[in-house]
N, C-alpha and C positions, 0 to 999 in steps of 0.2 A: 487533715493529718493525714486523710483516710486515700483521700481522694493525690496526698502526694507520693502518698504510699503505689496509689497504684499507679497511677505516672512511671514512676520511676521502673516498677515490676514489667511495664509494657516496657521503657527503654531501654530496659536490662535485655528485657527479650528481640527486638529488634535487632539490636548490635548480636547476639548470639546466632543468631537466624545467617550476616554476613557474614558473619567469621566465624563462625563457630564458640567456644570454647574448653577449657582448661581449669585444673585442678587450681583449690581457691586458696586463700588465704595465706596469701606471696610465694607460692610452693613454686608456681609456672616461676614467677621471679630468681624465688636461688635455684630453678634448672636452669636456665641460660648464663646464671654465673660463669657455667663450664663453657662455653663458648667464649666469651666476652677475656676472660682469661688465654684463648687464645689470643685472641688480638691483640690484650694487652702486653703479650712473649712477645710479641711483634714489634713495635714498637720500641721511640725513646720520646727523652728529652719530655717536653712539654706534652704529647701527643701522649705518652705513654704516662702519666702522669693524673690526667681527664681523664684519661680508659680505666685505668684503676680504679679512678673514683668515682670513678660510675660503679666498675664490680662491688666496689666497699657497700654501696648503695645497697646494691640488689637485695641484701637481705631483710633492710628498716622495715620493711611491711612482712615478713613475718616476727621476724623480731619483737616491735613493738606487739602484736595479736598476741603476742605469748604471755608478754609481759603484760596486759590487760586482763589475761586468760588468769591469772597470778602465774604465769610457771618463768619461770626463769630463759631471756630472750637469748638467750644466746647458747646456753647451752642444746635450746632447740632447735633452732635453724640450724645447727652444728647435724641434730639428727634428721631432720630434715635435707641435709648435704648428702648425707650417703646413705640415706636411700633413695626407692628407685622410683623411677616409676612416678605413676600422681600420689604416694604414701607421703602423707603431709599430715598435719597437727589438727584433731577434733578439738577447736576451745571448747567449745559447751563443754566435751569428757575432759580435758587433758590428756588425751589418745593421741597416740601417728594409726590411721585411720588407709587406706583407699579412698581419699576425698569424694570423684568422681566417682563412685559407685556407694558415699552418704552421702550421692546429690549439693557436697560443697565446692561448689562451679564458680567461677570470673564469667563473664563476653571478654574474651579473646581482642577484641576491637579495645574494649574501657583497657584492658591492665597494657595493652601495646599505645595507647592514646596518653593516660598516662606517665609511659614512662617517657615520651617524645617529650607530651610537656613539659614531664620537667627538668628538659636536659635539654626546653628552649628558655627554661626561667632562666637557669643555670648559667647558660653561653647570655641570654640578658648580660647580669650581673657582672660577667666577668668581661665583657667590652665595652662594661660601662664605668666610665672614673669618677661615677659616686652616685649615691642611690639617696633616695630623700625618707627618713621613717619618722614617727610619730620621736615627738617629745617625751618620753614619762614627765604625768606633771602627779608632782607630792599634794597631794590628798590636803588637802587644808586641816588645820588641828582642829578637836571635835568642842565642840559650846560647852559650857558646863554644865555639869548634872544638877538631875532633880535634886532640890531640899524634900530632904524630907518630915518628918510628921506629920503636922493636921493636913490636913484637903485645901486646896487652891481656892482660891479666894482675898478677898481685902479684910482684917483685922476690922469686926464690930458692922460688917456691912449683912449680915444675916446670912452669913452662906452655914449653916450647920444645921 
């Protein structure tokens, strides 16, 4: 476990050196919504629908982090969106802070790659005419419960 954490830290540091860092907690993705909205407004039809889906999905990480911190995710996301700069949610305290100053950062490369991978998977799902999924298995009925009363063993076999 400790070795895995060290490897993750080294990888994150390398990624940060390569492409820099952004405010963490999904804040950078919320900030990107303004640029995506401009693209949405310039498109029509299916392209507009797809771009709008991307625009809407950019709030998901911030919203889920807030939800997991016991806060109202939608409200927190609106607060982050209306804030400026690096202001975002410190999930540990529930307060809006300058995330970069607080050390709550993500490697830009990781954030970019996550968005690209999500788009790639979405495109694959949309262009595939079928999907294969595991069929939920029904759990077998439980066996009979143990009998109450005296301990185990057959009567008369000296198990007292």
